[in-house]
Steps between C-alpha positions, in 0.01 A plus 500: 500500500603860453671655798489855634812617680562844648719625785185502714379149421587143592335172422264323731316173469253410775148377549247784523334524836140391553235717655462776242166604370358458148195445283235719343181604677179442309308824433169513675584260781377640834760314705820456299681174554843525663800463277649148495851444621751539221657179371868449555722604212861428420719716282714307255867476597700761312221752481632836617280762656578746778433370850210693648391634162151467358444303180248282321538122491314297234484124565423330169465160661220613729371787282532742787622859538654614826586858587809463716671711764834329541406151616144592599197456279292818524216352292445235237250414228432239238608595146458370148823429313610385155358178361835396356342420163633608163307662212654494154404631157695495177704802602448552873561306820389572857580317820242582767713450809580726794879534515685440821781723629516850647317781324433855615197728491539719191184705545148457630158615381142531624219386268747403225411464137597160357659513155401160361788308339482290184436177692167635626368529146644166394341323799166665423537424129482867410702695241807664649467882487793740446723563802357848554134406448253615766350153479791376703421723798273367773434740792510325837627187326763450770267550792516768767879545498816369337860482622724465192820295524629523141530235229122520453440366854277675750318431825144616442135460590262264326136461407529125567580476873352148505811378314756628749727240657550327164724516193258695281674809364706580194801579716385789712416460869129551571359624830152570627429870434499601866838329545637660183416843644653405831823399331492817288520703824763270655773521237712768340704516178804279557343269759632145442262225393641152562337233285589141573383145439278386218493204265818403323347285226529591130202706384245330275256654256205670658167318453220718376288395797759649730516818298126541533521448875787739574465783255318823596126503461379595155185685400467749787740780602695468822348696784676746727558365850314708761626495860242363748544820702492747211164647609591544868549869596850594611424570868323167537771315307770651724308390809467154349874479417585613852302204640633257241860592577445434868282190498406364157683180414393494135636680199218754498733765631694488172180584307435798728861623494526467122180697443608778736842512335351558154264766634788668680705516181206674340354796687388338826744641759304346786557151358877546463550658840291229663696228321830648615377543857438127537863401446607251766152468645458124458579277799700260285835571331408312183204728420695812586780391265260451211305817579826691471528390135164666430638824644817461293283455192302816585822696537663368185194580290418834661809631680400865525148422618620243750769726643251782552251258658775379736555857609132538587456209739615502861872453563480155655302363203726689260812339642346153488388546141835643389683209660264252327551664161878498527526141629259360243653692209851378585387143576354471149829612347763226489793707385737691722344798682827680425426488128444835337164374375383342832138611553533702820164681535654845542660460156154485340408857593730794586414672825466842335213373284279454807484850639471575872178301543648174376858507618423329831410191303829506310691553824329199657607288205858627527510416870362154429769449233769604744366256756501226238860584407607488864335161553678355198838662551472727197654846477280799566387702198289763675735781417503410131129435443354817656522748219 
């Protein structure tokens, strides 16, 4: 497998700990079922990721995705992976397998448009349109969200959740839409995705019956995924998230946090401030660690808005949120934090852009970065970054 090596990394190979939470709550259920304990997972010998860093692990033998924090499983879900079959024509050849190895998040997208490849038209016995034809574009064809890994491989939502846990895709990794959104908020560009296992047999030609079973539905357009809490007013949703963070043992909190995050990146300042204020409020470390990735996502996608919102919440909450943003951002980056391109949050927005009303948020982030540097024996950069 491909290896990543930086001055800040070293290899580890250990069984992932049990006891993490996972699963996807069913919309409309009055009493959500608790998340099942995560299955144990082993990382292949020779796989190199940074100890303590966050990454995605895809187990092709069990068709499972695990979002990892070092050796801990933060959550897991069933996925659909490549069938392993081959499709050939006179001049083209496809192998529908999910490759193993280490890949990295290239970019991510909400409500992605699927650009249908040639094999879709061949499987459906349709004429192949030109490469730039609008007939190739299917809105919401990749579900609620997609995390792109390169080489035409993505982790994305699906309109066939009943097939998850099986080898049913054309190579991509399918997730239930709620889980695809959750992962979208968890990861950043550059986050490692470790894919391991899978069949080693030689691919055989794809039967038409299998093509009919696995290919996207034909005849009706894909529908946009709507969050089960989309209609809940912000004050009520914040109250709900507050309770879920403290007591709820299901994944419903991720639905609430994701909805508030998107509103906050729009024009709902109450949603963003409330989201930031809840940093570190869960009784368990596992949930707090994952919640921090949502805050890191909010900051990476709306740095100015998030910094100003940080400045406008009370200092104790501001410090907790700033610490969560810094820790999560750096834990998702597996290069050296001394790199010139390391994603320190204060590098995303210069202090002078914020004005007097927002500079307290930037200062809180700088202080959190200095605390992080001190914990990890890194040299202080406070004098260089404040400009």
